[in-house]
C-alpha positions as CSV (number, residue, x, y, z in Angstrom):
1,M,-12.4,19.8,1.5
2,T,-15.4,17.7,0.4
3,R,-15.2,14.7,-1.8
4,R,-16.1,16.8,-4.9
5,Q,-13.5,19.5,-4.0
6,R,-10.6,17.4,-5.1
7,P,-7.1,18.9,-4.9
8,I,-6.6,18.2,-8.6
9,S,-8.8,17.8,-11.7
10,P,-10.5,14.4,-12.3
11,E,-8.3,14.0,-15.4
12,A,-5.2,14.5,-13.4
13,A,-6.5,12.3,-10.6
14,A,-7.1,9.5,-13.1
15,V,-3.5,9.8,-14.4
16,V,-2.1,9.6,-10.8
17,R,-4.4,6.7,-10.0
18,A,-3.1,4.8,-13.0
19,Q,0.5,5.6,-12.0
20,R,-0.1,4.5,-8.4
21,M,-1.6,1.2,-9.6
22,L,1.2,0.5,-12.0
23,S,3.9,1.3,-9.5
24,R,2.9,0.5,-6.0
25,R,0.3,-2.2,-6.2
26,S,1.0,-4.2,-9.4
27,V,4.7,-4.9,-9.5
28,L,4.1,-8.6,-10.3
29,G,1.8,-7.8,-13.2
30,A,4.3,-5.4,-14.7
31,A,7.1,-8.0,-14.2
32,G,5.2,-10.4,-16.4
33,A,6.4,-8.8,-19.5
34,L,10.0,-9.5,-18.4
35,G,9.3,-13.0,-17.3
36,A,9.4,-14.4,-13.8
37,G,13.1,-15.0,-13.9
38,A,13.9,-11.3,-14.5
39,F,11.6,-10.2,-11.7
40,L,12.8,-12.7,-9.2
41,G,16.3,-11.7,-9.8
42,G,15.4,-8.4,-8.2
43,C,13.4,-10.0,-5.4
44,G,15.9,-12.2,-3.8
45,T,18.4,-11.6,-1.1
46,G,20.9,-9.8,-3.3
47,G,23.0,-7.1,-1.8
48,A,24.4,-7.2,1.7
49,G,24.4,-10.6,3.4
50,D,24.1,-11.4,7.0
51,D,27.8,-11.1,7.6
52,D,28.5,-7.8,5.7
53,K,25.5,-5.6,6.6
54,P,26.5,-1.9,6.6
55,E,26.7,0.1,9.8
56,P,24.3,2.9,10.5
57,A,25.5,6.5,10.0
58,K,26.5,8.7,12.9
59,D,23.5,10.9,13.7
60,R,24.0,14.6,13.3
61,S,20.5,15.7,14.0
62,E,21.4,17.9,17.0
63,T,23.7,20.1,14.8
64,E,22.0,19.7,11.4
65,R,18.4,20.6,11.8
66,I,17.2,19.2,8.5
67,V,15.2,16.2,7.2
68,N,14.9,15.0,3.6
69,W,11.8,13.0,2.8
70,V,11.1,11.2,-0.5
71,N,7.5,9.9,-1.2
72,W,5.1,8.9,-4.0
73,P,3.2,11.5,-6.1
74,L,0.2,13.2,-4.5
75,Y,0.7,11.4,-1.2
76,L,0.8,14.5,1.1
77,D,-1.6,17.4,1.5
78,Y,-0.8,20.2,-1.0
79,D,-1.9,23.8,-1.4
80,E,-2.1,24.4,-5.1
81,K,-2.4,28.2,-4.7
82,N,0.6,28.7,-2.6
83,K,2.6,25.7,-3.9
84,T,3.2,24.4,-0.4
85,Y,2.5,21.4,1.8
86,P,0.6,22.8,4.7
87,T,1.2,20.2,7.3
88,L,4.9,20.1,6.4
89,E,5.1,23.9,6.7
90,K,3.6,23.6,10.2
91,F,6.2,20.9,11.1
92,Q,9.0,23.3,10.2
93,Q,7.5,26.1,12.2
94,Q,6.9,23.9,15.3
95,T,10.2,22.1,15.4
96,G,12.7,24.4,13.7
97,I,13.7,21.5,11.5
98,K,14.0,22.4,7.8
99,A,12.2,19.8,5.7
100,T,12.7,19.0,2.0
101,Y,10.1,16.9,0.3
102,T,10.3,15.2,-3.1
103,E,7.9,13.0,-5.1
104,D,10.5,10.8,-6.7
105,I,9.2,7.3,-6.0
106,E,7.2,6.0,-8.9
107,D,8.0,2.3,-8.4
108,N,9.5,0.4,-5.4
109,D,11.9,-1.6,-7.5
110,A,13.0,1.4,-9.6
111,Y,13.8,3.6,-6.7
112,Y,15.5,0.7,-4.8
113,G,17.6,0.1,-7.9
114,K,18.8,3.7,-7.9
115,V,19.9,3.7,-4.3
116,S,20.7,0.0,-3.4
117,G,24.4,0.3,-4.3
118,Q,24.8,3.2,-1.8
119,L,22.7,1.4,0.8
120,K,24.9,-1.7,0.5
121,N,27.9,0.4,1.3
122,G,26.1,2.3,4.1
123,Q,26.3,5.6,2.2
124,D,24.1,8.6,2.6
125,I,21.6,8.7,-0.3
126,G,20.5,12.2,0.6
127,K,17.2,11.0,2.0
128,D,16.3,10.6,5.7
129,V,12.8,9.2,5.2
130,I,11.7,6.8,2.4
131,V,8.2,5.5,1.9
132,F,8.2,1.9,0.8
133,T,5.5,-0.8,0.5
134,D,5.5,-3.7,3.0
135,W,7.3,-6.2,0.9
136,M,10.1,-3.7,0.1
137,V,10.5,-2.8,3.7
138,A,10.9,-6.6,4.4
139,R,13.6,-6.8,1.7
140,C,15.5,-3.8,3.0
141,M,15.3,-5.1,6.6
142,R,16.6,-8.5,5.5
143,Q,19.6,-6.8,3.8
144,G,20.4,-4.5,6.7
145,Y,19.6,-1.3,4.8
146,L,17.4,0.4,7.4
147,Q,18.1,2.0,10.8
148,Q,16.3,0.8,13.9
149,L,13.9,3.5,15.2
150,D,14.2,5.0,18.7
151,K,10.6,5.0,19.9
152,K,11.5,7.5,22.7
153,N,11.4,10.0,19.8
154,I,8.1,8.7,18.5
155,A,5.7,8.9,21.5
156,N,2.8,9.0,19.1
157,A,3.6,5.6,17.8
158,K,1.0,4.4,20.3
159,N,-1.6,5.9,18.0
160,M,-1.0,3.3,15.2
161,L,-4.0,1.2,14.4
162,D,-3.8,-2.2,16.1
163,P,-3.7,-4.4,13.0
164,L,-0.7,-2.4,11.6
165,Q,1.3,-3.0,14.8
166,K,1.2,-6.7,14.2
167,V,3.1,-7.3,11.0
168,T,5.4,-10.3,10.7
169,Y,8.0,-8.5,8.6
170,D,8.7,-5.9,11.3
171,P,7.7,-7.3,14.7
172,G,7.2,-4.5,17.2
173,R,7.6,-1.9,14.4
174,Q,11.3,-1.5,15.1
175,F,12.2,-0.2,11.6
176,S,9.0,1.2,10.1
177,M,6.0,3.4,10.7
178,T,2.9,3.1,8.4
179,W,2.3,6.2,6.2
180,Q,-1.0,5.1,4.6
181,S,-2.8,1.9,3.9
182,G,-5.4,0.3,1.7
183,Y,-7.5,-2.8,1.3
184,A,-7.8,-5.4,-1.4
185,G,-11.4,-6.3,-1.6
186,L,-14.4,-6.8,-3.9
187,A,-15.8,-4.1,-6.2
188,W,-18.8,-4.2,-8.5
189,N,-20.8,-2.0,-10.8
190,K,-24.0,-1.5,-8.7
191,K,-26.4,-1.2,-11.6
192,A,-25.0,-4.1,-13.7
193,I,-24.9,-6.5,-10.7
194,A,-28.4,-5.5,-9.6
195,D,-29.7,-6.0,-13.2
196,L,-28.4,-9.6,-13.0
197,G,-30.1,-10.1,-9.7
198,L,-26.8,-10.8,-8.0
199,Q,-25.1,-9.7,-4.8
200,I,-21.3,-9.5,-4.2
201,R,-20.4,-10.4,-0.6
202,N,-17.8,-13.1,-0.9
203,V,-15.0,-14.2,-3.2
204,D,-17.0,-17.1,-4.4
205,D,-19.8,-14.7,-5.6
206,L,-17.4,-13.7,-8.5
207,W,-17.6,-17.3,-9.9
208,H,-21.3,-17.1,-10.6
209,P,-22.1,-18.3,-14.1
210,K,-23.8,-15.0,-15.0
211,L,-20.5,-13.3,-14.5
212,K,-18.5,-15.4,-16.9
213,G,-16.0,-13.2,-18.8
214,L,-17.0,-10.1,-16.7
215,V,-14.5,-10.7,-13.8
216,S,-10.9,-9.6,-13.2
217,V,-8.5,-10.3,-10.4
218,L,-5.4,-8.3,-9.5
219,A,-1.9,-9.1,-10.7
220,E,-0.5,-8.3,-7.3
221,M,0.0,-11.8,-5.9
222,R,-0.3,-11.0,-2.2
223,D,-3.7,-9.3,-2.7
224,S,-5.4,-11.8,-5.1
225,L,-4.0,-14.9,-3.4
226,G,-4.6,-13.2,0.0
227,L,-8.3,-12.8,-0.7
228,I,-8.6,-16.4,-1.9
229,L,-6.6,-17.9,1.0
230,M,-8.7,-16.0,3.5
231,S,-11.8,-17.3,1.8
232,Q,-10.4,-20.8,2.4
233,N,-10.0,-20.1,6.1
234,V,-6.2,-19.6,5.9
235,N,-4.7,-16.9,8.2
236,I,-2.4,-15.0,5.9
237,S,-0.6,-13.3,8.8
238,E,0.6,-16.7,10.0
239,K,2.6,-19.5,8.6
240,F,1.1,-21.3,5.7
241,G,2.8,-23.6,3.2
242,S,2.9,-24.7,-0.4
243,A,-0.2,-26.8,-0.1
244,E,-2.4,-23.9,1.0
245,F,-0.8,-21.6,-1.6
246,D,-1.3,-24.1,-4.4
247,R,-5.0,-24.7,-3.4
248,A,-5.7,-20.9,-3.6
249,L,-3.7,-20.6,-6.9
250,D,-5.8,-23.3,-8.4
251,V,-8.9,-21.2,-8.0
252,I,-7.4,-18.6,-10.3
253,K,-6.2,-21.2,-12.8
254,T,-9.5,-22.9,-12.9
255,N,-11.4,-19.7,-13.5
256,L,-8.9,-18.4,-16.0
257,D,-9.1,-21.7,-18.0
258,S,-12.9,-21.6,-18.0
259,G,-13.1,-18.0,-19.1
260,Q,-14.8,-16.9,-15.9
261,I,-11.9,-14.5,-15.3
262,R,-11.5,-12.1,-18.2
263,R,-7.9,-11.4,-17.2
264,V,-5.5,-11.1,-14.3
265,V,-4.5,-7.4,-14.6
266,G,-2.5,-4.8,-12.9
267,N,-2.5,-1.1,-13.8
268,S,-5.4,-1.1,-16.2
269,Y,-8.0,-2.9,-14.1
270,M,-9.9,0.3,-13.4
271,E,-10.1,1.0,-17.2
272,D,-11.9,-2.3,-17.8
273,F,-14.1,-1.7,-14.7
274,T,-15.2,1.8,-15.5
275,A,-15.7,0.9,-19.2
276,G,-18.1,-1.8,-18.2
277,D,-16.0,-4.7,-19.7
278,V,-15.7,-6.0,-16.1
279,I,-18.5,-5.6,-13.6
280,A,-17.0,-7.4,-10.6
281,C,-13.4,-7.6,-9.6
282,F,-10.7,-7.7,-7.0
283,A,-9.9,-4.1,-6.3
284,W,-8.1,-1.6,-4.1
285,S,-10.2,0.5,-1.8
286,G,-8.6,3.9,-2.6
287,D,-9.3,3.4,-6.4
288,I,-13.0,2.8,-5.8
289,F,-13.3,5.8,-3.5
290,M,-11.6,8.0,-6.1
291,A,-13.7,6.6,-9.0
292,N,-16.9,7.4,-7.2
293,G,-15.6,10.8,-6.2
294,E,-14.7,11.6,-9.8
295,A,-18.1,10.4,-11.0
296,G,-19.8,12.6,-8.3
297,R,-22.0,9.6,-7.3
298,D,-21.7,6.1,-6.0
299,L,-21.6,4.0,-9.2
300,Y,-19.4,1.3,-7.7
301,G,-19.7,-0.8,-4.6
302,F,-16.8,-2.0,-2.5
303,T,-16.7,-4.4,0.4
304,L,-14.5,-6.6,2.4
305,P,-15.5,-10.2,2.0
306,E,-17.1,-11.8,5.0
307,S,-14.1,-14.1,5.2
308,G,-11.7,-11.1,5.4
309,A,-9.2,-9.2,3.2
310,P,-5.6,-8.3,3.0
311,L,-4.4,-4.9,4.4
312,W,-1.4,-3.4,2.6
313,S,0.6,-0.4,3.7
314,D,3.3,2.1,2.5
315,N,5.7,2.8,5.3
316,M,8.2,5.4,6.5
317,V,11.7,4.1,7.0
318,V,15.1,5.6,7.7
319,P,17.9,4.4,5.3
320,I,21.1,3.1,6.9
321,G,23.2,6.0,5.7
322,S,21.0,8.8,7.0
323,P,22.8,11.2,9.3
324,H,19.5,12.7,10.5
325,K,17.7,9.8,12.1
326,K,16.4,11.7,15.1
327,N,15.0,14.4,12.9
328,A,13.3,11.7,10.8
329,E,11.8,10.2,14.0
330,I,10.5,13.6,15.0
331,L,8.8,13.9,11.6
332,M,7.2,10.5,12.1
333,N,6.0,11.5,15.5
334,Y,4.5,14.7,14.1
335,Y,2.4,12.8,11.5
336,Y,1.1,10.5,14.1
337,D,-0.6,13.4,15.9
338,P,-4.3,12.8,15.2
339,V,-4.8,16.5,14.2
340,V,-2.0,16.4,11.7
341,A,-3.0,12.9,10.4
342,A,-6.5,14.1,9.7
343,E,-5.3,17.1,7.7
344,A,-3.2,14.9,5.5
345,A,-5.9,12.2,5.2
346,A,-8.4,14.8,3.9
347,Y,-6.2,15.2,0.8
348,I,-4.8,11.7,0.4
349,N,-8.0,9.6,0.7
350,Y,-6.4,6.3,1.6
351,I,-6.7,4.5,5.0
352,C,-5.4,6.8,7.7
353,P,-3.3,4.7,10.1
354,V,-3.7,6.9,13.1
355,K,-6.1,6.4,16.0
356,G,-8.0,9.6,16.9
357,A,-7.8,11.1,13.4
358,K,-11.4,10.3,12.6
359,E,-12.6,12.6,15.5
360,E,-10.3,15.3,14.1
361,M,-11.6,14.8,10.6
362,L,-15.2,15.6,11.8
363,K,-14.0,19.2,12.3
364,I,-12.6,19.3,8.7
365,D,-15.1,17.3,6.6
366,P,-17.7,15.1,8.3
367,S,-18.4,13.2,5.1
368,L,-14.8,12.0,4.9
369,A,-14.9,11.1,8.6
370,E,-17.7,8.8,7.8
371,S,-16.0,7.0,5.0
372,P,-14.9,3.5,6.0
373,L,-12.4,3.5,3.2
374,I,-10.4,6.2,5.1
375,F,-11.4,5.4,8.6
376,P,-12.1,1.7,8.9
377,T,-14.8,0.5,11.2
378,D,-13.9,-1.8,14.1
379,E,-15.9,-4.5,12.3
380,D,-13.8,-4.0,9.2
381,L,-10.5,-4.0,11.1
382,K,-11.4,-7.4,12.6
383,K,-11.7,-8.8,9.1
384,V,-8.3,-7.7,7.8
385,Q,-4.9,-9.4,7.9
386,V,-1.5,-8.3,6.7
387,F,0.1,-10.8,4.4
388,R,3.0,-12.5,6.3
389,A,6.6,-12.0,5.4
390,T,8.1,-14.6,3.0
391,D,11.7,-15.6,2.9
392,A,13.7,-15.6,-0.3
393,Q,13.0,-19.2,-1.1
394,E,9.3,-18.8,-0.6
395,E,9.3,-15.6,-2.6
396,E,10.8,-17.4,-5.5
397,E,8.6,-20.4,-5.3
398,F,5.3,-18.5,-4.9
399,S,6.1,-15.9,-7.5
400,S,7.2,-18.5,-10.1
401,K,4.0,-20.5,-9.6
402,F,1.9,-17.4,-9.9
403,Q,3.6,-16.2,-13.0
404,K,3.3,-19.6,-14.6
405,V,-0.5,-19.5,-14.1
406,L,-0.5,-16.0,-15.7
407,G,1.3,-17.5,-18.7
408,N,4.6,-15.7,-18.1
């Protein structure tokens, strides 16, 4: 499948892109309408405490050869003609494990809200694999809602990209395996920026006087503040405190107050960008890749700042009440086979987390294999960091300050 042979129409792709932005990557922005207090109420350590964490379910994988997987929309290769998921069909044929697959996650918090009561009590939610974003994985781990993985059943875990193995919220990847990833970086309208005689290479380039009112930054705190913190030589994967956070936040406040930043925005940032109301912005890599694909030409540039950029991920986890943990681990192992990972990545178009998949993609679509937004270069991987885990107190402090600057 080439870039122009998308699995869905451009119109449908745009709808899905907007849905993904609203749900997975802009929770804080959406929360603004409710106020910081309402959002933080869902972000704390509510649920099981350290002393009353539920016990993992007894595994019945040997006698019940099934696995139930819930994911986000359009996040697995799909054959429109036959209404099947090709790689999942092959998994069932190879393993004899019957797999059910649903696209019921449209928001981390919303899905968590549906199942948290059962998770707290250690009950089976009817799903053996859930795909959650980094920060939600951290929350569920803190509450004891996930089962520890047996890496003996996931031999292909060694194929995970190195930066993804070194996350503070899950040291050693004991509870999670990355499904797909993406960057927060800098995007620009190539013609508009060239007409102004500018170049976009660093975060500070967005504060040029010629760009006043033509810049937007993301309402996802970890991405926008992550970019700025890294531009200030702060390692976001390691411990930093309120002083560093406040200094980075002041950059947004100053440029908002001056009118340099048009707005801090979540799900609609690509609407402003493609309409030309914004010509330089903080952006997510997959959205720029998709926008250029829909346009049929490279209208928009995307780069990681020279100072580095945040790397975010959606991750496969096993809920505490799942009775099919081994089957779930076999599924994870299957998707970490480079051949399978390449097949899935050809459809998904986000960063593939599996070493060796690029070489396999060359056999499917050489143009996709050469895209650094799907297969990062070694140089790019050296630039990225995963935003460190925050405890409940830090989460409340940082989120409250961020929402205050946004006027919420």
